[in-house]
C-alpha positions as CSV (number, residue, x, y, z in Angstrom):
1,X,143.1,162.0,100.7
2,X,142.8,161.6,104.4
3,X,139.9,160.2,106.0
4,X,138.3,162.3,108.6
5,X,137.3,161.1,112.0
6,X,133.7,161.8,111.1
7,X,134.0,159.7,107.8
8,X,135.5,156.9,109.7
9,X,132.6,156.8,112.3
10,X,130.2,157.0,109.5
11,X,131.6,154.1,107.7
12,X,132.0,152.1,111.0
13,X,128.3,152.7,111.7
14,X,127.2,151.7,108.2
15,X,129.3,148.3,108.7
16,X,127.8,147.8,112.2
17,X,124.3,148.4,110.9
18,X,124.8,146.0,108.1
19,X,126.4,143.3,110.3
20,X,123.4,143.5,112.7
21,X,120.8,143.5,110.0
22,X,122.6,140.4,108.4
23,X,122.3,138.7,111.7
24,X,118.9,139.5,112.3
25,X,117.9,138.2,108.7
26,X,119.7,135.0,109.3
27,X,117.9,134.5,112.6
28,X,114.6,135.5,110.8
29,X,115.3,132.7,108.1
30,X,116.3,130.1,110.6
31,X,113.0,130.6,112.5
32,X,110.4,131.5,109.9
33,X,111.1,129.2,107.1
34,X,111.4,126.0,109.2
35,X,108.1,127.0,111.0
36,X,106.2,127.4,107.8
37,X,107.4,124.1,106.7
38,X,106.6,122.3,110.1
39,X,103.2,124.2,110.3
40,X,102.1,122.7,106.8
41,X,103.6,119.1,107.7
42,X,101.4,119.1,110.9
43,X,98.4,120.3,108.7
44,X,98.7,117.4,106.1
45,X,95.6,115.6,107.5
46,X,93.6,118.8,107.0
47,X,94.9,118.9,103.3
48,X,93.2,115.4,102.8
49,X,90.1,116.4,104.5
50,X,89.5,119.9,103.4
51,X,92.1,121.0,100.6
52,X,90.4,124.7,100.5
53,X,91.1,125.3,104.0
54,X,94.7,123.9,104.0
55,X,95.6,126.3,101.1
56,X,94.0,129.1,102.8
57,X,96.1,128.6,105.9
58,X,99.2,128.0,103.7
59,X,98.4,131.3,101.9
60,X,98.2,133.3,105.1
61,X,101.6,131.9,106.2
62,X,103.1,132.7,102.7
63,X,102.0,136.3,103.0
64,X,103.5,136.8,106.5
65,X,106.7,135.4,105.1
66,X,106.8,138.0,102.5
67,X,105.7,140.6,104.9
68,X,109.0,139.6,106.7
69,X,111.1,140.2,103.4
70,X,109.1,143.6,103.1
71,X,110.0,144.6,106.7
72,X,113.8,144.3,106.0
73,X,113.5,147.0,103.3
74,X,110.8,149.0,105.1
75,X,112.9,149.5,108.2
76,X,115.8,150.4,106.1
77,X,113.9,153.3,104.8
78,X,113.2,151.6,101.3
79,X,109.8,152.7,100.6
80,X,107.4,152.6,97.5
81,X,105.2,155.3,95.9
82,X,102.6,154.0,93.4
83,X,101.3,155.6,90.1
84,X,98.6,154.9,87.6
85,X,95.6,152.8,87.9
86,X,94.5,151.4,91.3
87,X,95.0,147.9,91.3
88,X,93.1,147.2,94.7
89,X,89.9,147.4,92.4
90,X,90.7,144.2,90.7
91,X,92.4,142.3,93.8
92,X,89.8,139.8,93.9
93,X,89.8,139.1,90.2
94,X,92.3,136.8,88.4
95,X,94.9,138.9,86.5
96,X,98.4,138.6,85.0
97,X,101.1,140.8,86.1
98,X,103.9,142.0,83.8
99,X,106.8,143.5,85.2
100,X,110.1,144.9,83.9
101,X,113.1,143.4,85.5
102,X,116.2,145.6,86.5
103,X,117.7,143.6,89.8
104,X,117.0,141.0,92.3
105,X,115.1,144.0,94.5
106,X,112.4,144.1,92.1
107,X,110.9,141.0,93.6
108,X,111.3,142.5,97.1
109,X,109.7,145.7,95.9
110,X,106.6,143.7,94.8
111,X,106.6,141.7,97.9
112,X,106.2,145.0,99.8
113,X,103.8,147.1,97.6
114,X,101.4,144.1,97.1
115,X,101.2,143.6,100.9
116,X,98.2,146.0,101.3
117,X,96.3,144.7,98.2
118,X,93.7,142.5,99.9
119,X,94.1,138.8,99.3
120,X,96.6,139.1,96.5
121,X,99.7,138.0,98.2
122,X,98.6,134.8,99.7
123,X,96.8,133.7,96.5
124,X,99.5,134.7,94.0
125,X,101.7,132.5,91.9
126,X,105.1,133.7,90.8
127,X,107.2,132.8,87.7
128,X,110.9,133.2,88.3
129,X,114.3,131.7,87.1
130,X,115.1,128.3,88.3
131,X,118.0,129.6,90.3
132,X,115.8,130.8,93.1
133,X,114.8,127.2,93.7
134,X,118.2,127.0,95.4
135,X,118.1,129.9,97.6
136,X,116.9,129.9,101.2
137,X,113.3,130.8,100.1
138,X,113.3,128.1,97.5
139,X,111.5,125.5,99.7
140,X,108.8,127.9,100.4
141,X,108.2,128.7,96.8
142,X,108.1,125.1,95.9
143,X,105.4,124.5,98.6
144,X,103.4,127.4,97.5
145,X,103.2,126.2,94.0
146,X,105.5,128.8,92.2
147,X,107.0,127.9,88.8
148,X,110.8,127.9,88.3
149,X,111.3,128.5,84.7
150,X,114.8,127.5,83.1
151,X,116.2,130.2,80.4
152,X,117.8,129.4,77.1
153,X,116.7,128.2,73.7
154,X,117.6,124.8,74.5
155,X,114.9,124.5,77.3
156,X,112.4,126.9,75.9
157,X,109.8,124.5,74.4
158,X,110.1,122.0,77.0
159,X,109.6,124.7,79.8
160,X,106.5,126.2,78.1
161,X,104.9,122.6,78.2
162,X,106.0,122.2,81.9
163,X,104.5,125.7,82.6
164,X,101.1,124.6,80.8
165,X,101.1,121.4,82.9
166,X,101.9,123.4,86.2
167,X,99.0,125.9,85.7
168,X,96.4,123.2,85.1
169,X,97.5,121.3,87.9
170,X,98.0,123.9,90.7
171,X,96.5,127.4,89.7
172,X,92.9,126.7,90.3
173,X,93.1,123.9,92.7
174,X,95.1,126.2,95.0
175,X,92.6,129.1,94.4
176,X,95.3,131.4,92.7
177,X,94.3,134.8,91.8
178,X,97.3,136.8,90.5
179,X,100.2,135.4,88.4
180,X,103.4,137.3,88.3
181,X,106.2,137.1,85.5
182,X,109.1,139.0,84.0
183,X,108.5,138.7,80.2
184,X,112.1,140.1,79.6
185,X,113.4,136.9,80.7
186,X,116.4,138.4,82.7
187,X,117.9,141.5,84.1
188,X,118.3,144.6,82.1
189,X,121.9,144.8,82.3
190,X,122.3,141.2,81.0
191,X,119.8,141.4,78.3
192,X,120.0,144.9,77.0
193,X,122.7,144.4,74.5
194,X,121.3,141.3,73.0
195,X,117.8,143.0,72.7
196,X,119.0,146.1,71.0
197,X,120.9,144.1,68.4
198,X,117.6,141.9,67.7
199,X,115.6,145.2,67.4
200,X,118.1,146.7,64.9
201,X,118.0,143.6,62.8
202,X,114.1,143.4,62.8
203,X,113.5,147.1,62.5
204,X,112.1,147.5,66.0
205,X,112.5,150.6,68.3
206,X,115.7,151.2,70.3
207,X,115.1,150.5,73.9
208,X,117.5,151.5,76.7
209,X,115.6,151.1,79.8
210,X,113.8,147.9,79.2
211,X,114.3,145.0,76.5
212,X,111.9,143.5,74.2
213,X,109.9,140.8,75.9
214,X,109.7,137.1,75.2
215,X,106.2,136.0,74.3
216,X,106.3,132.3,75.3
217,X,105.2,132.4,78.8
218,X,102.7,135.1,78.4
219,X,101.1,133.2,75.5
220,X,100.8,129.9,77.7
221,X,99.3,131.9,80.5
222,X,96.6,133.3,78.5
223,X,95.7,130.2,76.5
224,X,95.6,128.2,79.9
225,X,93.9,130.7,82.2
226,X,91.6,132.8,80.1
227,X,87.9,131.5,80.3
228,X,86.5,129.9,77.1
229,X,83.9,132.5,76.5
230,X,86.7,135.0,76.2
231,X,89.1,133.5,73.8
232,X,87.6,130.4,72.6
233,X,90.1,128.1,74.2
234,X,89.8,125.7,77.3
235,X,90.8,127.4,80.6
236,X,92.7,124.4,82.1
237,X,90.5,121.2,81.4
238,X,87.0,120.1,82.2
239,X,88.1,118.9,85.8
240,X,89.5,122.2,86.7
241,X,86.4,123.9,85.5
242,X,84.1,121.8,87.3
243,X,86.2,122.4,90.7
244,X,86.3,126.2,90.2
245,X,83.7,128.9,90.0
246,X,86.5,131.2,88.5
247,X,85.5,133.6,85.6
248,X,88.9,133.0,84.3
249,X,91.8,135.7,83.7
250,X,90.3,138.8,83.5
251,X,92.9,141.5,83.7
252,X,96.5,142.1,82.6
253,X,98.3,144.5,84.9
254,X,101.4,146.2,83.3
255,X,103.7,147.2,86.1
256,X,106.8,149.4,85.6
257,X,109.3,149.6,88.4
258,X,111.6,152.7,88.4
259,X,114.3,153.7,90.9
260,X,115.9,157.3,91.2
261,X,118.8,157.9,89.0
262,X,118.0,154.4,87.3
263,X,120.0,152.8,90.2
264,X,118.2,149.6,91.1
265,X,118.1,148.0,94.6
266,X,119.5,144.5,94.6
267,X,118.9,141.8,97.3
268,X,122.2,142.4,99.2
269,X,121.2,146.2,99.6
270,X,117.7,145.2,100.9
271,X,119.3,142.8,103.5
272,X,122.1,144.9,104.6
273,X,120.6,148.4,104.2
274,X,123.8,150.2,103.5
275,X,122.2,152.4,101.0
276,X,120.6,155.7,101.8
277,X,116.7,155.7,102.3
278,X,115.2,155.2,98.8
279,X,111.9,155.7,97.3
280,X,111.0,153.2,94.6
281,X,108.3,154.2,92.2
282,X,105.8,151.7,90.8
283,X,103.4,152.5,87.8
284,X,100.3,150.2,87.1
285,X,98.4,150.3,84.0
286,X,95.2,147.7,83.7
287,X,94.1,146.3,80.6
288,X,91.0,144.1,80.2
289,X,92.2,140.6,79.0
290,X,89.4,140.8,76.3
291,X,91.3,143.6,74.7
292,X,94.6,141.5,74.6
293,X,94.9,139.4,71.2
294,X,95.2,135.8,71.3
295,X,96.9,135.3,67.9
296,X,100.6,135.0,68.3
297,X,101.9,137.6,65.9
298,X,99.2,140.1,67.2
299,X,100.1,139.2,70.8
300,X,103.8,139.8,70.2
301,X,103.0,143.2,68.7
302,X,100.8,144.1,71.7
303,X,103.4,142.9,74.0
304,X,106.1,144.8,72.4
305,X,104.0,148.0,72.5
306,X,103.6,147.6,76.2
307,X,107.3,147.5,76.7
308,X,107.8,150.5,74.3
309,X,105.5,152.4,76.4
310,X,107.6,151.3,79.5
311,X,110.4,152.9,77.8
312,X,108.6,156.3,77.5
313,X,107.4,156.2,81.0
314,X,110.9,155.4,82.4
315,X,112.5,157.9,80.3
316,X,110.0,160.5,81.5
317,X,110.6,159.4,84.9
318,X,114.4,159.7,84.7
319,X,114.1,163.1,83.3
320,X,111.6,164.5,85.6
321,X,111.3,162.4,88.7
322,X,107.7,161.5,88.2
323,X,105.6,159.6,85.8
324,X,103.6,161.3,83.1
325,X,100.0,162.2,83.6
326,X,97.4,159.7,82.2
327,X,96.0,160.8,78.9
328,X,93.4,163.4,79.5
329,X,94.6,164.7,82.9
330,X,96.8,167.5,83.7
331,X,98.7,165.8,86.5
332,X,99.7,162.4,87.5
333,X,98.5,161.3,91.1
334,X,100.9,159.4,93.3
335,X,100.0,157.3,96.3
336,X,102.5,156.4,99.2
337,X,102.2,152.8,100.2
338,X,102.5,152.3,103.7
339,X,103.0,149.4,106.1
340,X,102.0,149.2,109.6
341,X,105.1,148.8,111.9
342,X,103.0,147.3,114.7
343,X,101.6,144.4,112.3
344,X,105.3,143.7,111.0
345,X,106.5,143.5,114.6
346,X,103.6,141.2,115.4
347,X,104.5,139.0,112.5
348,X,108.1,138.9,113.5
349,X,107.2,138.0,116.9
350,X,104.9,135.1,115.9
351,X,107.9,133.9,113.9
352,X,110.4,134.0,116.6
353,X,107.7,132.5,119.1
354,X,107.0,129.9,116.6
355,X,110.7,129.0,116.4
356,X,111.1,128.7,120.0
357,X,108.1,126.4,120.3
358,X,109.3,124.1,117.8
359,X,112.6,124.1,119.5
360,X,111.2,123.2,122.7
361,X,109.0,120.6,121.1
362,X,111.9,118.8,119.6
363,X,114.0,119.1,122.7
364,X,111.1,117.3,124.6
365,X,110.7,114.8,122.2
366,X,114.4,114.1,122.1
367,X,114.6,113.7,125.8
368,X,111.5,111.4,125.9
369,X,113.0,109.1,123.4
370,X,116.7,109.1,124.3
């Protein structure tokens, strides 16, 4: 089939736009990430004198970095519509966020839709696959105190011990509020077949749009972060409790991400912007942590039930284009998530100005020394 002139122009425009976006993203990373690191190096005396203020500033810079990532998708027309419970109501409380995992774009989507949730972004901790440690953003996550978990049976027990130690050392000392994890332990396309075989063997429901979650990390987080009066277990040691006025983990936020036609956005699309503008739909359901069982078997069943409900939610969405209405209501209410272009431009400008400042400073020091 011959390619028309109009089709050739369109392909050329998409390629040019992708190239320009990629160049901007590279420049963005080259100025923003080193600036983040250098600012925090300069602030090390403050970390010694006033740790709380240091981590407050680090959190603000971290939120701005995540806003830059969000801006790449926002300006490409990749927006978010939210459904279900309003999580802003619990944004100042400690919460564990359970998310289904379809592609690398899930993380970018969360970076975008949590931007307008108060202090959440700067005070959150991420649990992510260890491979992300070696990406351009790895140094930022390491400094921020995120946890990189290594998948596989051979590493599982050791990783859970390391996670517990990590939470006790960093979660409350850095005033973290939300912790985000993907209990499926990998992308849907990679785990679906194995999950379905496990479900068949153990007489569990057949799931198509999600996989059966793994309980290990969820159980460690609950045991470590829930206050003693709520589950009868320590919440991270006497030292941590003395240093913090925290009420402990109070909520579990079950988060379901749905893409039109079940076609997830990956990080390449987010960066290059070659896909048509897309609305991603995010559904929230909030559970009080006191209603979450602590005993392993009961917790496993509770977590399985959440993902069975996710399956139902996604099935309804793919059939109708909307999430179902909550029980007792006739219509589901959606909320369009918005970002301020002026604010995003201001953050980008700060990043490039910071990069220029550091460059001039090092040039000056070089000339002075040599």
